C-alpha positions as CSV (number, residue, x, y, z in Angstrom):
1,X,56.8,-11.0,-25.9
2,X,53.3,-12.0,-25.9
3,X,51.1,-8.7,-24.7
4,X,49.0,-9.5,-21.7
5,X,45.5,-8.6,-22.6
6,X,43.0,-9.0,-19.7
7,X,41.2,-6.2,-17.7
8,X,43.8,-5.3,-14.5
9,X,41.7,-4.6,-11.9
10,X,42.1,-2.0,-8.5
11,X,38.9,-1.5,-7.1
12,X,36.2,-4.5,-7.6
13,X,33.3,-3.5,-5.3
14,X,30.5,-6.5,-5.3
15,X,26.9,-4.7,-5.2
16,X,26.4,-5.0,-1.2
17,X,29.3,-3.5,-0.6
18,X,28.4,-0.6,-3.8
19,X,25.1,-0.5,-2.0
20,X,26.6,0.2,1.9
21,X,29.3,2.8,0.2
22,X,26.5,4.9,-1.5
23,X,24.1,4.6,1.9
24,X,27.3,5.7,4.7
25,X,28.1,8.8,2.4
26,X,24.4,10.0,1.8
27,X,23.7,9.0,5.8
28,X,26.7,10.7,6.7
29,X,26.2,14.0,4.0
30,X,22.6,14.4,5.3
31,X,23.5,14.6,9.0
32,X,26.1,17.5,8.2
33,X,24.3,21.2,9.4
34,X,25.1,22.4,5.9
35,X,24.1,18.7,3.9
36,X,25.5,17.8,1.0
37,X,26.3,14.5,-1.2
38,X,28.8,13.9,-2.7
39,X,29.2,14.4,-6.9
40,X,30.7,10.9,-7.6
41,X,27.0,9.1,-6.8
42,X,25.4,11.6,-10.0
43,X,27.3,9.5,-12.3
44,X,25.1,6.2,-12.0
45,X,24.0,4.6,-15.8
46,X,21.1,7.1,-16.0
47,X,23.0,9.9,-14.5
48,X,26.2,9.3,-17.2
49,X,23.6,9.5,-20.0
50,X,22.2,12.6,-18.7
51,X,25.7,14.3,-19.1
52,X,26.5,12.9,-22.4
53,X,23.4,15.0,-23.3
54,X,24.5,18.0,-21.1
55,X,27.9,17.7,-23.2
56,X,26.2,18.5,-26.0
57,X,23.9,21.2,-25.4
58,X,24.7,24.8,-26.8
59,X,25.2,26.5,-23.1
60,X,27.8,24.1,-22.5
61,X,31.2,25.3,-23.6
62,X,33.7,23.3,-21.6
63,X,33.5,19.7,-23.6
64,X,33.2,21.5,-27.0
65,X,35.9,23.9,-26.5
66,X,38.4,21.5,-25.0
67,X,37.9,18.6,-28.0
68,X,38.7,22.2,-30.4
69,X,41.3,22.8,-28.6
70,X,42.8,18.9,-28.6
71,X,42.0,18.5,-32.5
72,X,44.1,21.9,-33.1
73,X,46.9,21.7,-31.0
74,X,47.4,17.9,-30.5
75,X,50.1,17.6,-33.1
76,X,52.3,19.7,-31.1
77,X,50.6,18.1,-27.5
78,X,52.3,14.7,-28.6
79,X,55.2,16.1,-30.1
80,X,57.8,15.2,-27.2
81,X,56.0,12.0,-26.3
82,X,58.6,9.4,-26.4
83,X,57.9,6.2,-28.6
84,X,57.6,4.0,-25.6
85,X,55.2,6.0,-23.6
86,X,52.5,4.7,-21.6
87,X,49.7,7.0,-22.1
88,X,47.8,7.0,-18.2
89,X,44.1,8.2,-18.5
90,X,42.6,9.2,-15.4
91,X,38.4,8.5,-15.6
92,X,39.0,7.8,-19.4
93,X,35.5,6.9,-19.7
94,X,34.5,6.6,-23.4
95,X,38.0,7.9,-24.5
96,X,36.7,9.9,-26.9
97,X,39.5,12.7,-26.5
98,X,41.5,10.3,-26.1
99,X,41.5,9.4,-29.8
100,X,42.5,13.0,-30.6
101,X,46.0,12.4,-29.0
102,X,46.2,8.6,-30.0
103,X,46.2,9.7,-33.8
104,X,49.4,11.6,-33.8
105,X,51.2,8.8,-31.5
106,X,52.9,6.0,-32.7
107,X,51.0,2.3,-32.4
108,X,54.6,1.3,-29.9
109,X,52.8,3.7,-27.3
110,X,50.5,1.7,-24.6
111,X,47.5,3.0,-23.4
112,X,46.3,2.9,-19.9
113,X,42.4,3.9,-19.5
114,X,41.5,4.1,-15.6
115,X,37.6,4.1,-15.2
116,X,35.0,2.3,-12.1
117,X,33.1,1.7,-15.1
118,X,33.7,-2.0,-16.5
119,X,31.3,-1.2,-19.6
120,X,33.0,1.9,-20.3
121,X,36.3,0.6,-20.7
122,X,35.1,-2.6,-22.5
123,X,33.5,-0.2,-25.4
124,X,36.3,2.0,-25.7
125,X,38.9,-0.8,-26.0
126,X,36.3,-2.1,-28.8
127,X,36.4,1.3,-30.4
128,X,40.2,2.2,-30.3
129,X,41.2,-2.0,-31.0
130,X,38.9,-1.1,-34.6
131,X,40.3,2.8,-35.0
132,X,44.2,1.7,-33.6
133,X,44.5,-2.7,-35.0
134,X,48.1,-1.6,-33.3
135,X,47.5,-0.2,-30.0
136,X,48.0,-2.1,-26.6
137,X,45.5,-1.5,-24.4
138,X,45.6,-2.0,-20.4
139,X,42.3,-1.0,-18.9
140,X,42.1,-0.5,-15.3
141,X,39.1,-0.8,-13.6
142,X,38.8,1.5,-10.7
143,X,39.0,5.2,-9.3
144,X,42.0,7.1,-10.0
145,X,41.4,8.8,-6.5
146,X,42.9,5.3,-5.5
147,X,46.3,4.2,-4.8
148,X,46.8,2.4,-8.8
149,X,49.8,0.3,-10.0
150,X,51.0,-0.2,-13.5
151,X,51.6,-3.7,-14.7
152,X,55.2,-4.6,-13.8
153,X,56.4,-5.0,-17.5
154,X,55.6,-0.9,-18.3
155,X,58.1,0.3,-15.1
156,X,61.1,1.1,-17.1
157,X,58.9,3.0,-19.4
158,X,58.3,6.5,-19.3
159,X,54.9,7.9,-18.6
160,X,52.2,10.5,-19.5
161,X,49.0,11.4,-17.8
162,X,45.9,12.9,-19.2
163,X,43.2,14.1,-17.0
164,X,41.0,16.1,-19.4
165,X,37.5,18.0,-19.0
166,X,38.4,20.2,-16.2
167,X,37.5,17.6,-13.6
168,X,40.0,18.8,-11.3
169,X,37.8,21.7,-10.5
170,X,35.6,19.2,-8.6
171,X,38.6,19.6,-5.9
172,X,38.8,22.4,-3.6
173,X,42.4,23.8,-4.5
174,X,43.7,21.5,-1.0
175,X,42.1,18.4,-2.2
176,X,43.5,19.4,-5.6
177,X,47.1,19.9,-4.9
178,X,46.1,16.1,-2.7
179,X,45.2,14.1,-6.4
180,X,48.0,16.2,-8.3
181,X,50.8,14.8,-6.5
182,X,49.1,11.6,-6.5
183,X,49.2,11.4,-10.0
184,X,53.0,12.7,-9.8
185,X,53.0,9.0,-8.2
186,X,52.0,7.5,-10.4
187,X,53.5,8.6,-13.2
188,X,57.0,9.1,-11.5
189,X,60.1,10.8,-11.7
190,X,59.9,12.9,-15.0
191,X,56.5,11.6,-15.9
192,X,54.2,14.3,-17.9
193,X,51.1,15.3,-17.4
194,X,48.6,17.1,-19.7
195,X,45.3,18.7,-17.8
196,X,42.0,20.2,-19.1
197,X,41.2,23.2,-16.9
198,X,38.2,25.5,-17.0
199,X,38.9,29.4,-16.9
200,X,37.3,31.9,-15.1
201,X,34.7,34.0,-17.0
202,X,31.6,35.7,-16.5
203,X,28.8,34.5,-14.1
204,X,26.4,34.8,-16.6
205,X,28.2,31.8,-19.0
206,X,28.8,30.4,-16.2
207,X,25.4,29.8,-14.8
208,X,24.3,29.0,-18.2
209,X,26.6,26.4,-18.5
210,X,25.3,24.1,-15.1
211,X,21.9,25.2,-15.9
212,X,20.5,24.9,-19.0
213,X,17.3,26.2,-20.7
214,X,15.9,22.6,-22.0
215,X,16.4,21.5,-18.2
216,X,19.1,18.6,-18.5
217,X,21.6,19.4,-15.7
218,X,18.5,19.5,-13.4
219,X,17.3,16.4,-14.4
220,X,20.8,15.3,-13.8
221,X,21.0,16.8,-10.3
222,X,17.8,15.4,-9.0
223,X,18.5,12.2,-10.6
224,X,20.8,11.5,-7.4
225,X,17.6,11.6,-5.4
226,X,16.0,9.3,-7.9
227,X,19.4,7.2,-7.4
228,X,18.4,7.1,-3.6
229,X,15.0,6.1,-4.1
230,X,15.7,3.1,-6.0
231,X,18.9,1.9,-4.4
232,X,18.3,3.0,-0.7
233,X,14.3,2.0,-0.9
234,X,13.1,5.6,-0.2
235,X,9.9,7.8,-0.9
236,X,11.2,11.1,-1.7
237,X,9.3,13.1,-3.4
238,X,11.2,14.4,-6.5
239,X,8.5,17.1,-7.4
240,X,9.9,18.7,-3.6
241,X,12.7,19.4,-5.2
242,X,14.3,21.7,-7.8
243,X,17.3,22.3,-9.4
244,X,20.1,25.4,-8.1
245,X,23.0,26.8,-9.4
246,X,25.0,29.6,-8.3
247,X,28.5,31.4,-9.0
248,X,30.6,32.2,-5.8
249,X,33.3,34.7,-6.4
250,X,35.1,34.7,-3.9
251,X,35.6,30.8,-4.3
252,X,35.5,31.1,-8.1
253,X,33.1,27.8,-8.0
254,X,30.2,27.1,-9.7
255,X,27.6,25.1,-7.1
256,X,24.9,22.5,-7.9
257,X,22.2,22.5,-5.2
258,X,19.4,20.8,-4.5
259,X,16.3,22.9,-2.9
260,X,13.4,21.6,-0.7
261,X,10.5,23.8,-1.8
262,X,8.9,23.0,1.1
263,X,9.1,21.9,4.5
264,X,9.7,18.2,5.1
265,X,11.4,15.3,6.9
266,X,12.4,12.4,4.1
267,X,13.4,8.6,5.4
268,X,16.9,7.0,4.4
269,X,18.2,3.6,5.8
270,X,15.8,4.2,8.6
271,X,17.2,7.5,9.8
272,X,14.8,10.8,9.5
273,X,16.6,14.0,7.9
274,X,14.1,17.3,8.7
275,X,14.5,19.7,5.7
276,X,13.3,23.3,5.8
277,X,11.4,25.2,3.1
278,X,14.9,26.6,0.8
279,X,17.2,24.6,2.4
280,X,19.6,23.1,-0.1
281,X,21.8,20.0,-0.3
282,X,25.2,20.8,-2.0
283,X,25.5,18.2,-4.7
284,X,29.1,19.5,-7.0
285,X,31.3,22.2,-7.3
286,X,33.0,23.2,-10.1
287,X,36.5,25.4,-9.3
288,X,37.5,27.9,-12.6
289,X,40.7,29.4,-12.3
290,X,43.1,31.4,-14.2
291,X,46.1,30.3,-15.6
292,X,48.2,31.6,-13.0
293,X,46.0,29.9,-10.1
294,X,46.1,26.7,-11.8
295,X,49.8,26.5,-12.3
296,X,51.0,27.7,-8.4
297,X,48.0,24.7,-7.9
298,X,50.1,22.6,-10.0
299,X,53.5,23.8,-8.5
300,X,52.5,23.4,-4.9
301,X,52.0,19.6,-6.0
302,X,55.6,18.7,-7.0
303,X,55.0,20.0,-10.9
304,X,56.8,21.8,-12.9
305,X,54.6,24.0,-15.2
306,X,54.9,24.8,-18.7
307,X,53.2,25.0,-22.2
308,X,49.4,25.8,-22.4
309,X,47.3,25.8,-24.8
310,X,43.7,27.8,-24.9
311,X,41.0,28.6,-26.9
312,X,40.8,32.0,-28.8
313,X,37.8,32.8,-26.6
314,X,40.3,31.8,-23.2
315,X,37.1,30.1,-22.1
316,X,39.3,26.9,-21.6
317,X,43.1,25.6,-20.9
318,X,45.2,22.8,-21.5
319,X,48.3,22.6,-19.6
320,X,51.4,20.1,-19.7
321,X,53.4,19.5,-16.6
322,X,56.3,17.5,-15.8
323,X,57.0,16.3,-12.6
324,X,59.6,17.6,-10.5
325,X,62.1,15.0,-9.2
326,X,63.1,16.7,-6.2
327,X,59.6,17.4,-5.1
């Protein structure tokens, strides 16, 4: 039977709709007593390019450490994947890490990358087609936080989810449980999930990873204000803000902030927002876990925990989980 090749679209917003979503989120976030901006809006085209640079910085250990684990353990991680499985990646981006798994999987496995960026999906698909010519790729354009329905011809095939990069750390524990539970719904009974999780470590290492000496992460964070100026017609003085990173040991999380260095009022979408000197806009969290803490989180979401792979320095972990049918 001929395999379908079209991109499956679960969420395709028009440009005006994207503008409205962004504008609403910015106004709502800056209207709070403690001002916030959702971290997903850090990743416009320029922000995504800056993040790619961040992953190559000497201070930013997560990407290279996770890739190192995958290179060493990919054969073991994929050993129990059935020949007819469907590999579903939540937030696939460039699919670079996925290649490390695919090279150990038979060509009969299908790959379903889910990402909000059509260009990232297209580029990844072309690259994978060159390296794995027999691999069937079925991209889904959309957010993995939305309801995702796989193609009907996959319904009877076993499913394996892949969620690398410690992206799970951007959610609070409560929201992370909900997200992991939603993945269980996509992967169905007895589905398997492979998740990358950053581990707790000394505060100095963590802060340096998000506040590099070259200032790339600062530019990444400040680019959110650049985006507000460009897309919402504002005129924020970018130099009146600075990038700040703190580690909260009680919550076990890195926090990124944009701090106003002066008292000022900014005009966005016809609304005025006053900031005191030293007042911050909270832009991102990155929660860190012990292995036991994350396994407890996974069990709350209806998963049975399995093997865990870490690097020699115990900086990063990759977890194997299986959906509980009685959850």
